[in-house]
Biopython code that builds the backbone (N, CA, C, O; Angstrom):
import numpy as np
from Bio.PDB.StructureBuilder import StructureBuilder

atoms = [
    (1, "MET", "N", (-64.780, -164.865, -47.161)),
    (1, "MET", "CA", (-63.679, -164.510, -48.028)),
    (1, "MET", "C", (-63.925, -163.147, -48.680)),
    (1, "MET", "O", (-63.088, -162.250, -48.586)),
    (2, "ASN", "N", (-65.071, -162.997, -49.336)),
    (2, "ASN", "CA", (-65.380, -161.721, -49.977)),
    (2, "ASN", "C", (-65.497, -160.597, -48.961)),
    (2, "ASN", "O", (-65.140, -159.455, -49.252)),
    (3, "ASP", "N", (-66.002, -160.918, -47.753)),
    (3, "ASP", "CA", (-66.117, -159.901, -46.712)),
    (3, "ASP", "C", (-64.745, -159.362, -46.310)),
    (3, "ASP", "O", (-64.592, -158.164, -46.072)),
    (4, "ILE", "N", (-63.766, -160.232, -46.235)),
    (4, "ILE", "CA", (-62.412, -159.814, -45.870)),
    (4, "ILE", "C", (-61.851, -158.896, -46.946)),
    (4, "ILE", "O", (-61.322, -157.828, -46.639)),
    (5, "LEU", "N", (-61.965, -159.306, -48.203)),
    (5, "LEU", "CA", (-61.476, -158.507, -49.314)),
    (5, "LEU", "C", (-62.181, -157.153, -49.349)),
    (5, "LEU", "O", (-61.529, -156.117, -49.483)),
    (6, "THR", "N", (-63.504, -157.156, -49.229)),
    (6, "THR", "CA", (-64.273, -155.912, -49.257)),
    (6, "THR", "C", (-63.880, -154.995, -48.115)),
    (6, "THR", "O", (-63.765, -153.787, -48.317)),
    (7, "ASN", "N", (-63.673, -155.527, -46.929)),
    (7, "ASN", "CA", (-63.290, -154.716, -45.778)),
    (7, "ASN", "C", (-61.971, -153.998, -46.037)),
    (7, "ASN", "O", (-61.867, -152.791, -45.819)),
    (8, "VAL", "N", (-60.969, -154.732, -46.499)),
    (8, "VAL", "CA", (-59.656, -154.121, -46.750)),
    (8, "VAL", "C", (-59.749, -153.109, -47.890)),
    (8, "VAL", "O", (-59.207, -152.009, -47.782)),
    (9, "LEU", "N", (-60.424, -153.464, -48.972)),
    (9, "LEU", "CA", (-60.492, -152.560, -50.124)),
    (9, "LEU", "C", (-61.368, -151.338, -49.867)),
    (9, "LEU", "O", (-61.124, -150.280, -50.447)),
    (10, "ASP", "N", (-62.369, -151.458, -49.020)),
    (10, "ASP", "CA", (-63.145, -150.273, -48.641)),
    (10, "ASP", "C", (-62.265, -149.289, -47.870)),
    (10, "ASP", "O", (-62.377, -148.077, -48.055)),
    (11, "GLN", "N", (-61.393, -149.811, -47.009)),
    (11, "GLN", "CA", (-60.467, -148.940, -46.282)),
    (11, "GLN", "C", (-59.452, -148.306, -47.238)),
    (11, "GLN", "O", (-59.121, -147.128, -47.106)),
    (12, "TRP", "N", (-58.959, -149.095, -48.203)),
    (12, "TRP", "CA", (-58.043, -148.600, -49.231)),
    (12, "TRP", "C", (-58.705, -147.458, -49.999)),
    (12, "TRP", "O", (-58.106, -146.396, -50.171)),
    (13, "LYS", "N", (-59.929, -147.672, -50.458)),
    (13, "LYS", "CA", (-60.667, -146.658, -51.198)),
    (13, "LYS", "C", (-60.851, -145.398, -50.353)),
    (13, "LYS", "O", (-60.649, -144.289, -50.847)),
    (14, "SER", "N", (-61.226, -145.556, -49.111)),
    (14, "SER", "CA", (-61.449, -144.418, -48.224)),
    (14, "SER", "C", (-60.167, -143.590, -48.048)),
    (14, "SER", "O", (-60.208, -142.360, -48.064)),
    (15, "GLY", "N", (-59.032, -144.278, -47.879)),
    (15, "GLY", "CA", (-57.761, -143.573, -47.737)),
    (15, "GLY", "C", (-57.390, -142.805, -48.992)),
    (15, "GLY", "O", (-56.860, -141.697, -48.911)),
    (16, "ILE", "N", (-57.666, -143.388, -50.154)),
    (16, "ILE", "CA", (-57.385, -142.694, -51.417)),
    (16, "ILE", "C", (-58.344, -141.517, -51.583)),
    (16, "ILE", "O", (-57.921, -140.418, -51.942)),
    (17, "ASP", "N", (-59.620, -141.739, -51.328)),
    (17, "ASP", "CA", (-60.610, -140.665, -51.439)),
    (17, "ASP", "C", (-60.229, -139.473, -50.565)),
    (17, "ASP", "O", (-60.428, -138.324, -50.959)),
    (18, "ASP", "N", (-59.683, -139.746, -49.381)),
    (18, "ASP", "CA", (-59.296, -138.688, -48.438)),
    (18, "ASP", "C", (-57.888, -138.164, -48.690)),
    (18, "ASP", "O", (-57.411, -137.299, -47.956)),
    (19, "HIS", "N", (-57.219, -138.676, -49.718)),
    (19, "HIS", "CA", (-55.818, -138.344, -50.033)),
    (19, "HIS", "C", (-54.954, -138.455, -48.759)),
    (19, "HIS", "O", (-54.269, -137.514, -48.359)),
    (20, "ASP", "N", (-55.021, -139.644, -48.147)),
    (20, "ASP", "CA", (-54.273, -139.940, -46.918)),
    (20, "ASP", "C", (-53.338, -141.123, -47.200)),
    (20, "ASP", "O", (-53.650, -142.258, -46.838)),
    (21, "PRO", "N", (-52.180, -140.858, -47.853)),
    (21, "PRO", "CA", (-51.278, -141.932, -48.261)),
    (21, "PRO", "C", (-50.774, -142.807, -47.116)),
    (21, "PRO", "O", (-50.565, -144.005, -47.307)),
    (22, "GLU", "N", (-50.580, -142.241, -45.949)),
    (22, "GLU", "CA", (-50.090, -143.047, -44.818)),
    (22, "GLU", "C", (-51.154, -144.026, -44.345)),
    (22, "GLU", "O", (-50.838, -145.149, -43.952)),
    (23, "ARG", "N", (-52.408, -143.606, -44.382)),
    (23, "ARG", "CA", (-53.496, -144.526, -44.011)),
    (23, "ARG", "C", (-53.603, -145.653, -45.032)),
    (23, "ARG", "O", (-53.848, -146.802, -44.663)),
    (24, "VAL", "N", (-53.421, -145.333, -46.311)),
    (24, "VAL", "CA", (-53.432, -146.367, -47.346)),
    (24, "VAL", "C", (-52.275, -147.337, -47.113)),
    (24, "VAL", "O", (-52.467, -148.553, -47.146)),
    (25, "ALA", "N", (-51.080, -146.806, -46.878)),
    (25, "ALA", "CA", (-49.886, -147.641, -46.697)),
    (25, "ALA", "C", (-50.013, -148.561, -45.487)),
    (25, "ALA", "O", (-49.447, -149.654, -45.484)),
    (26, "ALA", "N", (-50.739, -148.141, -44.468)),
    (26, "ALA", "CA", (-50.922, -148.967, -43.267)),
    (26, "ALA", "C", (-51.704, -150.244, -43.569)),
    (26, "ALA", "O", (-51.698, -151.173, -42.761)),
    (27, "LEU", "N", (-52.374, -150.304, -44.716)),
    (27, "LEU", "CA", (-53.132, -151.493, -45.122)),
    (27, "LEU", "C", (-52.249, -152.539, -45.794)),
    (27, "LEU", "O", (-52.726, -153.617, -46.148)),
    (28, "PHE", "N", (-50.959, -152.226, -45.973)),
    (28, "PHE", "CA", (-50.008, -153.104, -46.636)),
    (28, "PHE", "C", (-49.041, -153.694, -45.615)),
    (28, "PHE", "O", (-48.757, -153.075, -44.590)),
    (29, "THR", "N", (-48.539, -154.889, -45.898)),
    (29, "THR", "CA", (-47.506, -155.466, -45.045)),
    (29, "THR", "C", (-46.233, -154.625, -45.185)),
    (29, "THR", "O", (-46.061, -153.901, -46.166)),
    (30, "LYS", "N", (-45.361, -154.729, -44.208)),
    (30, "LYS", "CA", (-44.113, -153.951, -44.243)),
    (30, "LYS", "C", (-43.245, -154.312, -45.441)),
    (30, "LYS", "O", (-42.445, -153.495, -45.898)),
    (31, "ASP", "N", (-43.398, -155.535, -45.953)),
    (31, "ASP", "CA", (-42.582, -155.984, -47.085)),
    (31, "ASP", "C", (-43.410, -156.189, -48.356)),
    (31, "ASP", "O", (-43.028, -156.965, -49.231)),
    (32, "ALA", "N", (-44.541, -155.493, -48.453)),
    (32, "ALA", "CA", (-45.440, -155.658, -49.594)),
    (32, "ALA", "C", (-44.754, -155.317, -50.912)),
    (32, "ALA", "O", (-43.986, -154.358, -50.999)),
    (33, "ILE", "N", (-45.041, -156.107, -51.920)),
    (33, "ILE", "CA", (-44.627, -155.800, -53.292)),
    (33, "ILE", "C", (-45.750, -154.968, -53.889)),
    (33, "ILE", "O", (-46.908, -155.383, -53.903)),
    (34, "PHE", "N", (-45.387, -153.774, -54.387)),
    (34, "PHE", "CA", (-46.380, -152.834, -54.884)),
    (34, "PHE", "C", (-46.065, -152.460, -56.318)),
    (34, "PHE", "O", (-44.986, -151.944, -56.613)),
    (35, "GLN", "N", (-47.024, -152.726, -57.223)),
    (35, "GLN", "CA", (-46.871, -152.355, -58.632)),
    (35, "GLN", "C", (-48.101, -151.568, -59.050)),
    (35, "GLN", "O", (-49.130, -152.139, -59.411)),
    (36, "GLY", "N", (-47.978, -150.245, -58.994)),
    (36, "GLY", "CA", (-49.024, -149.388, -59.551)),
    (36, "GLY", "C", (-48.717, -149.209, -61.025)),
    (36, "GLY", "O", (-48.256, -150.140, -61.685)),
    (37, "LEU", "N", (-48.970, -148.018, -61.541)),
    (37, "LEU", "CA", (-48.659, -147.749, -62.941)),
    (37, "LEU", "C", (-47.254, -147.184, -63.120)),
    (37, "LEU", "O", (-46.857, -146.832, -64.231)),
    (38, "HIS", "N", (-46.509, -147.100, -62.034)),
    (38, "HIS", "CA", (-45.110, -146.680, -62.067)),
    (38, "HIS", "C", (-44.251, -147.911, -61.777)),
    (38, "HIS", "O", (-44.798, -148.967, -61.459)),
    (39, "PRO", "N", (-42.942, -147.808, -61.874)),
    (39, "PRO", "CA", (-42.089, -148.967, -61.524)),
    (39, "PRO", "C", (-42.413, -149.490, -60.126)),
    (39, "PRO", "O", (-42.819, -148.739, -59.240)),
    (40, "TYR", "N", (-42.225, -150.782, -59.958)),
    (40, "TYR", "CA", (-42.613, -151.418, -58.698)),
    (40, "TYR", "C", (-41.672, -151.011, -57.569)),
    (40, "TYR", "O", (-40.578, -150.493, -57.797)),
    (41, "GLY", "N", (-42.130, -151.261, -56.353)),
    (41, "GLY", "CA", (-41.319, -151.033, -55.168)),
    (41, "GLY", "C", (-41.744, -152.003, -54.092)),
    (41, "GLY", "O", (-42.699, -152.762, -54.259)),
    (42, "VAL", "N", (-41.029, -151.971, -52.995)),
    (42, "VAL", "CA", (-41.307, -152.863, -51.870)),
    (42, "VAL", "C", (-41.440, -152.038, -50.598)),
    (42, "VAL", "O", (-40.620, -151.164, -50.317)),
    (43, "GLY", "N", (-42.477, -152.328, -49.843)),
    (43, "GLY", "CA", (-42.651, -151.721, -48.536)),
    (43, "GLY", "C", (-43.629, -150.559, -48.504)),
    (43, "GLY", "O", (-44.060, -150.042, -49.535)),
    (44, "ARG", "N", (-43.962, -150.170, -47.285)),
    (44, "ARG", "CA", (-44.966, -149.128, -47.073)),
    (44, "ARG", "C", (-44.514, -147.758, -47.568)),
    (44, "ARG", "O", (-45.345, -146.961, -48.004)),
    (45, "ASP", "N", (-43.211, -147.466, -47.508)),
    (45, "ASP", "CA", (-42.746, -146.170, -48.005)),
    (45, "ASP", "C", (-43.046, -146.028, -49.492)),
    (45, "ASP", "O", (-43.404, -144.944, -49.951)),
    (46, "THR", "N", (-42.905, -147.109, -50.244)),
    (46, "THR", "CA", (-43.229, -147.096, -51.671)),
    (46, "THR", "C", (-44.700, -146.762, -51.875)),
    (46, "THR", "O", (-45.049, -145.960, -52.742)),
    (47, "VAL", "N", (-45.552, -147.377, -51.079)),
    (47, "VAL", "CA", (-46.999, -147.139, -51.187)),
    (47, "VAL", "C", (-47.314, -145.688, -50.831)),
    (47, "VAL", "O", (-48.074, -145.026, -51.538)),
    (48, "THR", "N", (-46.736, -145.198, -49.749)),
    (48, "THR", "CA", (-46.966, -143.808, -49.333)),
    (48, "THR", "C", (-46.545, -142.850, -50.440)),
    (48, "THR", "O", (-47.300, -141.950, -50.806)),
    (49, "ASP", "N", (-45.348, -143.041, -50.968)),
    (49, "ASP", "CA", (-44.844, -142.157, -52.033)),
    (49, "ASP", "C", (-45.746, -142.194, -53.261)),
    (49, "ASP", "O", (-46.023, -141.158, -53.865)),
    (50, "TYR", "N", (-46.197, -143.375, -53.624)),
    (50, "TYR", "CA", (-47.047, -143.520, -54.805)),
    (50, "TYR", "C", (-48.344, -142.728, -54.641)),
    (50, "TYR", "O", (-48.716, -141.951, -55.520)),
    (51, "TYR", "N", (-49.027, -142.925, -53.520)),
    (51, "TYR", "CA", (-50.308, -142.261, -53.335)),
    (51, "TYR", "C", (-50.149, -140.782, -53.006)),
    (51, "TYR", "O", (-51.055, -139.993, -53.275)),
    (52, "GLU", "N", (-49.034, -140.398, -52.438)),
    (52, "GLU", "CA", (-48.765, -138.977, -52.225)),
    (52, "GLU", "C", (-48.655, -138.252, -53.567)),
    (52, "GLU", "O", (-49.025, -137.083, -53.672)),
    (53, "SER", "N", (-48.152, -138.935, -54.582)),
    (53, "SER", "CA", (-47.962, -138.322, -55.905)),
    (53, "SER", "C", (-49.255, -138.263, -56.725)),
    (53, "SER", "O", (-49.280, -137.648, -57.791)),
    (54, "GLN", "N", (-50.317, -138.891, -56.243)),
    (54, "GLN", "CA", (-51.572, -138.905, -56.990)),
    (54, "GLN", "C", (-52.332, -137.596, -56.781)),
    (54, "GLN", "O", (-52.212, -136.973, -55.726)),
    (55, "PRO", "N", (-53.106, -137.178, -57.768)),
    (55, "PRO", "CA", (-53.810, -135.896, -57.673)),
    (55, "PRO", "C", (-54.958, -135.936, -56.659)),
    (55, "PRO", "O", (-55.579, -136.974, -56.429)),
    (56, "LEU", "N", (-55.216, -134.767, -56.062)),
    (56, "LEU", "CA", (-56.386, -134.633, -55.203)),
    (56, "LEU", "C", (-57.623, -134.924, -56.050)),
    (56, "LEU", "O", (-57.677, -134.561, -57.225)),
    (57, "GLY", "N", (-58.598, -135.568, -55.460)),
    (57, "GLY", "CA", (-59.825, -135.896, -56.172)),
    (57, "GLY", "C", (-59.818, -137.275, -56.809)),
    (57, "GLY", "O", (-60.843, -137.722, -57.323)),
    (58, "LEU", "N", (-58.665, -137.964, -56.782)),
    (58, "LEU", "CA", (-58.615, -139.333, -57.291)),
    (58, "LEU", "C", (-59.536, -140.212, -56.448)),
    (58, "LEU", "O", (-59.534, -140.131, -55.220)),
    (59, "SER", "N", (-60.322, -141.052, -57.119)),
    (59, "SER", "CA", (-61.240, -141.932, -56.389)),
    (59, "SER", "C", (-61.386, -143.256, -57.128)),
    (59, "SER", "O", (-61.721, -143.273, -58.312)),
    (60, "PRO", "N", (-61.135, -144.372, -56.432)),
    (60, "PRO", "CA", (-61.316, -145.682, -57.064)),
    (60, "PRO", "C", (-62.719, -146.242, -56.820)),
    (60, "PRO", "O", (-63.271, -146.137, -55.725)),
    (61, "GLN", "N", (-63.267, -146.831, -57.860)),
    (61, "GLN", "CA", (-64.522, -147.578, -57.765)),
    (61, "GLN", "C", (-64.183, -148.992, -58.212)),
    (61, "GLN", "O", (-63.860, -149.212, -59.379)),
    (62, "TYR", "N", (-64.253, -149.946, -57.301)),
    (62, "TYR", "CA", (-63.800, -151.294, -57.648)),
    (62, "TYR", "C", (-64.956, -152.285, -57.694)),
    (62, "TYR", "O", (-66.012, -152.090, -57.091)),
    (63, "ARG", "N", (-64.705, -153.355, -58.437)),
    (63, "ARG", "CA", (-65.650, -154.474, -58.516)),
    (63, "ARG", "C", (-64.845, -155.755, -58.499)),
    (63, "ARG", "O", (-63.965, -155.955, -59.335)),
    (64, "SER", "N", (-65.141, -156.609, -57.560)),
    (64, "SER", "CA", (-64.453, -157.888, -57.440)),
    (64, "SER", "C", (-64.911, -158.821, -58.549)),
    (64, "SER", "O", (-66.109, -158.985, -58.778)),
    (65, "LEU", "N", (-63.949, -159.433, -59.240)),
    (65, "LEU", "CA", (-64.258, -160.394, -60.298)),
    (65, "LEU", "C", (-64.081, -161.829, -59.817)),
    (65, "LEU", "O", (-64.901, -162.698, -60.111)),
    (66, "GLU", "N", (-63.009, -162.066, -59.079)),
    (66, "GLU", "CA", (-62.717, -163.414, -58.567)),
    (66, "GLU", "C", (-62.027, -163.306, -57.212)),
    (66, "GLU", "O", (-61.265, -162.373, -56.957)),
    (67, "THR", "N", (-62.305, -164.263, -56.365)),
    (67, "THR", "CA", (-61.645, -164.361, -55.055)),
    (67, "THR", "C", (-61.309, -165.824, -54.817)),
    (67, "THR", "O", (-62.120, -166.714, -55.073)),
    (68, "ARG", "N", (-60.114, -166.054, -54.329)),
    (68, "ARG", "CA", (-59.682, -167.421, -54.010)),
    (68, "ARG", "C", (-59.024, -167.442, -52.640)),
    (68, "ARG", "O", (-58.218, -166.571, -52.313)),
    (69, "GLU", "N", (-59.376, -168.446, -51.841)),
    (69, "GLU", "CA", (-58.691, -168.680, -50.579)),
    (69, "GLU", "C", (-57.552, -169.649, -50.873)),
    (69, "GLU", "O", (-57.785, -170.832, -51.118)),
    (70, "LEU", "N", (-56.324, -169.144, -50.849)),
    (70, "LEU", "CA", (-55.168, -169.965, -51.184)),
    (70, "LEU", "C", (-54.699, -170.797, -49.990)),
    (70, "LEU", "O", (-54.146, -171.883, -50.161)),
    (71, "SER", "N", (-54.922, -170.287, -48.797)),
    (71, "SER", "CA", (-54.649, -171.012, -47.556)),
    (71, "SER", "C", (-55.426, -170.290, -46.456)),
    (71, "SER", "O", (-56.118, -169.309, -46.729)),
    (72, "ASP", "N", (-55.317, -170.767, -45.223)),
    (72, "ASP", "CA", (-56.060, -170.146, -44.118)),
    (72, "ASP", "C", (-55.678, -168.687, -43.907)),
    (72, "ASP", "O", (-56.471, -167.910, -43.376)),
    (73, "ASP", "N", (-54.472, -168.311, -44.318)),
    (73, "ASP", "CA", (-54.012, -166.941, -44.066)),
    (73, "ASP", "C", (-53.610, -166.191, -45.330)),
    (73, "ASP", "O", (-52.839, -165.234, -45.262)),
    (74, "LEU", "N", (-54.132, -166.622, -46.500)),
    (74, "LEU", "CA", (-53.769, -165.972, -47.751)),
    (74, "LEU", "C", (-54.961, -165.978, -48.717)),
    (74, "LEU", "O", (-55.497, -167.033, -49.054)),
    (75, "LEU", "N", (-55.363, -164.780, -49.153)),
    (75, "LEU", "CA", (-56.472, -164.623, -50.087)),
    (75, "LEU", "C", (-55.987, -163.919, -51.350)),
    (75, "LEU", "O", (-55.144, -163.024, -51.295)),
    (76, "LEU", "N", (-56.531, -164.336, -52.477)),
    (76, "LEU", "CA", (-56.265, -163.703, -53.759)),
    (76, "LEU", "C", (-57.529, -162.999, -54.211)),
    (76, "LEU", "O", (-58.616, -163.577, -54.198)),
    (77, "GLY", "N", (-57.373, -161.745, -54.610)),
    (77, "GLY", "CA", (-58.489, -161.003, -55.179)),
    (77, "GLY", "C", (-58.113, -160.486, -56.550)),
    (77, "GLY", "O", (-57.006, -159.987, -56.753)),
    (78, "TYR", "N", (-59.040, -160.605, -57.498)),
    (78, "TYR", "CA", (-58.851, -160.070, -58.844)),
    (78, "TYR", "C", (-60.031, -159.153, -59.108)),
    (78, "TYR", "O", (-61.187, -159.562, -58.998)),
    (79, "LEU", "N", (-59.728, -157.898, -59.460)),
    (79, "LEU", "CA", (-60.760, -156.878, -59.553)),
    (79, "LEU", "C", (-60.586, -156.018, -60.786)),
    (79, "LEU", "O", (-59.534, -156.015, -61.424)),
    (80, "THR", "N", (-61.639, -155.291, -61.107)),
    (80, "THR", "CA", (-61.535, -154.189, -62.053)),
    (80, "THR", "C", (-61.753, -152.913, -61.244)),
    (80, "THR", "O", (-62.607, -152.863, -60.359)),
    (81, "VAL", "N", (-60.969, -151.883, -61.563)),
    (81, "VAL", "CA", (-61.044, -150.632, -60.818)),
    (81, "VAL", "C", (-61.124, -149.479, -61.814)),
    (81, "VAL", "O", (-60.334, -149.390, -62.754)),
    (82, "ASP", "N", (-62.092, -148.605, -61.586)),
    (82, "ASP", "CA", (-62.186, -147.351, -62.316)),
    (82, "ASP", "C", (-61.656, -146.252, -61.407)),
    (82, "ASP", "O", (-62.250, -145.950, -60.372)),
    (83, "PHE", "N", (-60.532, -145.655, -61.800)),
    (83, "PHE", "CA", (-59.989, -144.513, -61.078)),
    (83, "PHE", "C", (-60.536, -143.256, -61.738)),
    (83, "PHE", "O", (-60.241, -142.987, -62.903)),
    (84, "THR", "N", (-61.333, -142.484, -61.002)),
    (84, "THR", "CA", (-61.872, -141.238, -61.536)),
    (84, "THR", "C", (-61.029, -140.067, -61.045)),
    (84, "THR", "O", (-60.461, -140.092, -59.953)),
    (85, "PHE", "N", (-60.970, -139.047, -61.886)),
    (85, "PHE", "CA", (-60.186, -137.844, -61.628)),
    (85, "PHE", "C", (-61.105, -136.636, -61.773)),
    (85, "PHE", "O", (-62.197, -136.746, -62.330)),
    (86, "THR", "N", (-60.672, -135.505, -61.283)),
    (86, "THR", "CA", (-61.454, -134.282, -61.439)),
    (86, "THR", "C", (-61.172, -133.598, -62.767)),
    (86, "THR", "O", (-61.970, -132.775, -63.216)),
    (87, "ASP", "N", (-60.041, -133.926, -63.412)),
    (87, "ASP", "CA", (-59.607, -133.155, -64.576)),
    (87, "ASP", "C", (-59.227, -133.998, -65.794)),
    (87, "ASP", "O", (-58.641, -133.477, -66.743)),
    (88, "ARG", "N", (-59.552, -135.295, -65.782)),
    (88, "ARG", "CA", (-59.213, -136.142, -66.927)),
    (88, "ARG", "C", (-60.148, -137.350, -66.959)),
    (88, "ARG", "O", (-60.885, -137.600, -66.005)),
    (89, "PRO", "N", (-60.112, -138.092, -68.058)),
    (89, "PRO", "CA", (-61.004, -139.246, -68.171)),
    (89, "PRO", "C", (-60.697, -140.335, -67.134)),
    (89, "PRO", "O", (-59.591, -140.425, -66.601)),
    (90, "THR", "N", (-61.696, -141.136, -66.880)),
    (90, "THR", "CA", (-61.565, -142.281, -65.978)),
    (90, "THR", "C", (-60.545, -143.264, -66.542)),
    (90, "THR", "O", (-60.492, -143.501, -67.749)),
    (91, "LEU", "N", (-59.747, -143.826, -65.660)),
    (91, "LEU", "CA", (-58.758, -144.839, -66.024)),
    (91, "LEU", "C", (-59.231, -146.179, -65.461)),
    (91, "LEU", "O", (-59.381, -146.319, -64.247)),
    (92, "THR", "N", (-59.465, -147.158, -66.323)),
    (92, "THR", "CA", (-59.901, -148.485, -65.892)),
    (92, "THR", "C", (-58.717, -149.436, -65.935)),
    (92, "THR", "O", (-58.004, -149.515, -66.935)),
    (93, "VAL", "N", (-58.517, -150.156, -64.841)),
    (93, "VAL", "CA", (-57.403, -151.100, -64.728)),
    (93, "VAL", "C", (-57.906, -152.406, -64.130)),
    (93, "VAL", "O", (-59.006, -152.478, -63.581)),
    (94, "ASN", "N", (-57.081, -153.427, -64.249)),
    (94, "ASN", "CA", (-57.288, -154.674, -63.521)),
    (94, "ASN", "C", (-56.334, -154.656, -62.342)),
    (94, "ASN", "O", (-55.218, -154.146, -62.443)),
    (95, "LEU", "N", (-56.768, -155.204, -61.243)),
    (95, "LEU", "CA", (-55.973, -155.216, -60.017)),
    (95, "LEU", "C", (-55.974, -156.611, -59.423)),
    (95, "LEU", "O", (-57.027, -157.222, -59.240)),
    (96, "SER", "N", (-54.786, -157.108, -59.124)),
    (96, "SER", "CA", (-54.635, -158.357, -58.377)),
    (96, "SER", "C", (-54.025, -158.022, -57.034)),
    (96, "SER", "O", (-53.047, -157.279, -56.957)),
    (97, "VAL", "N", (-54.600, -158.570, -55.971)),
    (97, "VAL", "CA", (-54.060, -158.380, -54.632)),
    (97, "VAL", "C", (-53.966, -159.723, -53.922)),
    (97, "VAL", "O", (-54.819, -160.595, -54.091)),
    (98, "LEU", "N", (-52.928, -159.868, -53.137)),
    (98, "LEU", "CA", (-52.820, -160.974, -52.188)),
    (98, "LEU", "C", (-52.944, -160.378, -50.804)),
    (98, "LEU", "O", (-52.185, -159.484, -50.432)),
    (99, "LEU", "N", (-53.901, -160.875, -50.041)),
    (99, "LEU", "CA", (-54.079, -160.440, -48.662)),
    (99, "LEU", "C", (-53.547, -161.521, -47.744)),
    (99, "LEU", "O", (-53.832, -162.706, -47.922)),
    (100, "ARG", "N", (-52.770, -161.099, -46.760)),
    (100, "ARG", "CA", (-52.199, -162.047, -45.805)),
    (100, "ARG", "C", (-52.702, -161.705, -44.405)),
    (100, "ARG", "O", (-52.708, -160.543, -43.998)),
    (101, "ARG", "N", (-53.123, -162.738, -43.675)),
    (101, "ARG", "CA", (-53.532, -162.541, -42.282)),
    (101, "ARG", "C", (-52.280, -162.373, -41.441)),
    (101, "ARG", "O", (-51.388, -163.221, -41.463)),
    (102, "THR", "N", (-52.220, -161.285, -40.704)),
    (102, "THR", "CA", (-51.072, -160.986, -39.845)),
    (102, "THR", "C", (-51.572, -160.758, -38.428)),
    (102, "THR", "O", (-52.775, -160.811, -38.172)),
    (103, "ASP", "N", (-50.655, -160.508, -37.514)),
    (103, "ASP", "CA", (-51.044, -160.171, -36.144)),
    (103, "ASP", "C", (-51.851, -158.875, -36.101)),
    (103, "ASP", "O", (-52.593, -158.636, -35.148)),
    (104, "ASP", "N", (-51.705, -158.032, -37.136)),
    (104, "ASP", "CA", (-52.425, -156.758, -37.222)),
    (104, "ASP", "C", (-53.689, -156.854, -38.068)),
    (104, "ASP", "O", (-54.288, -155.834, -38.408)),
    (105, "GLY", "N", (-54.098, -158.075, -38.410)),
    (105, "GLY", "CA", (-55.276, -158.265, -39.247)),
    (105, "GLY", "C", (-54.877, -158.578, -40.681)),
    (105, "GLY", "O", (-53.713, -158.871, -40.953)),
    (106, "TRP", "N", (-55.831, -158.517, -41.594)),
    (106, "TRP", "CA", (-55.582, -158.805, -42.999)),
    (106, "TRP", "C", (-54.942, -157.593, -43.654)),
    (106, "TRP", "O", (-55.478, -156.487, -43.583)),
    (107, "LEU", "N", (-53.798, -157.801, -44.292)),
    (107, "LEU", "CA", (-53.062, -156.732, -44.960)),
    (107, "LEU", "C", (-52.703, -157.161, -46.382)),
    (107, "LEU", "O", (-52.646, -158.352, -46.689)),
    (108, "ILE", "N", (-52.465, -156.180, -47.234)),
    (108, "ILE", "CA", (-52.100, -156.425, -48.629)),
    (108, "ILE", "C", (-50.612, -156.748, -48.694)),
    (108, "ILE", "O", (-49.781, -155.924, -48.314)),
    (109, "ALA", "N", (-50.276, -157.932, -49.170)),
    (109, "ALA", "CA", (-48.870, -158.355, -49.292)),
    (109, "ALA", "C", (-48.353, -158.183, -50.718)),
    (109, "ALA", "O", (-47.146, -158.081, -50.941)),
    (110, "HIS", "N", (-49.272, -158.153, -51.675)),
    (110, "HIS", "CA", (-48.893, -157.976, -53.085)),
    (110, "HIS", "C", (-50.017, -157.227, -53.780)),
    (110, "HIS", "O", (-51.193, -157.540, -53.589)),
    (111, "TYR", "N", (-49.648, -156.227, -54.595)),
    (111, "TYR", "CA", (-50.602, -155.367, -55.297)),
    (111, "TYR", "C", (-50.056, -155.154, -56.685)),
    (111, "TYR", "O", (-48.944, -154.650, -56.844)),
    (112, "GLN", "N", (-50.830, -155.535, -57.711)),
    (112, "GLN", "CA", (-50.355, -155.362, -59.080)),
    (112, "GLN", "C", (-51.478, -154.884, -59.983)),
    (112, "GLN", "O", (-52.512, -155.537, -60.121)),
    (113, "VAL", "N", (-51.251, -153.728, -60.595)),
    (113, "VAL", "CA", (-52.199, -153.127, -61.532)),
    (113, "VAL", "C", (-51.747, -153.436, -62.949)),
    (113, "VAL", "O", (-50.552, -153.468, -63.242)),
    (114, "SER", "N", (-52.723, -153.663, -63.825)),
    (114, "SER", "CA", (-52.407, -153.801, -65.248)),
    (114, "SER", "C", (-53.510, -153.132, -66.060)),
    (114, "SER", "O", (-54.681, -153.123, -65.680)),
    (115, "ARG", "N", (-53.097, -152.582, -67.174)),
    (115, "ARG", "CA", (-54.063, -152.025, -68.130)),
    (115, "ARG", "C", (-54.120, -152.982, -69.305)),
    (115, "ARG", "O", (-53.095, -153.286, -69.916)),
    (116, "LEU", "N", (-55.304, -153.452, -69.619)),
    (116, "LEU", "CA", (-55.473, -154.373, -70.746)),
    (116, "LEU", "C", (-56.255, -153.710, -71.862)),
    (116, "LEU", "O", (-56.499, -154.329, -72.897)),
]
sb = StructureBuilder()
sb.init_structure("model")
sb.init_model(0)
sb.init_chain("A")
sb.init_seg("    ")
for serial, (resi, resn, name, xyz) in enumerate(atoms, 1):
    if name == "N":
        sb.init_residue(resn, " ", resi, " ")
    sb.init_atom(name, np.array(xyz, "f"), 0.0, 1.0, " ", f" {name:<3s}", serial, name[0])
structure = sb.get_structure()
């Protein structure tokens, strides 16, 4: 379970580190619900637009807090993420993701960030 979550999130981190929004969006289902720190959206175009708008040098450092297998093809991950920037203080958020097993492998079906 943790290996699946780590695999997907390592790819997510790598895409953000490389400022490659399309590679990040490919990790999401076509109908993914995405809630970053801006208003929510649905689908890969929303994800691409969101990460395209992020500054160069943005880098997430995540730590898994809880993982649950909800069914054979659905995983819940709850994490803390430190987003570092080149020109401003680190932003720490909580992140919940639902990963769904698809024909294309495990993809993010729901992504929700919150600041507490």
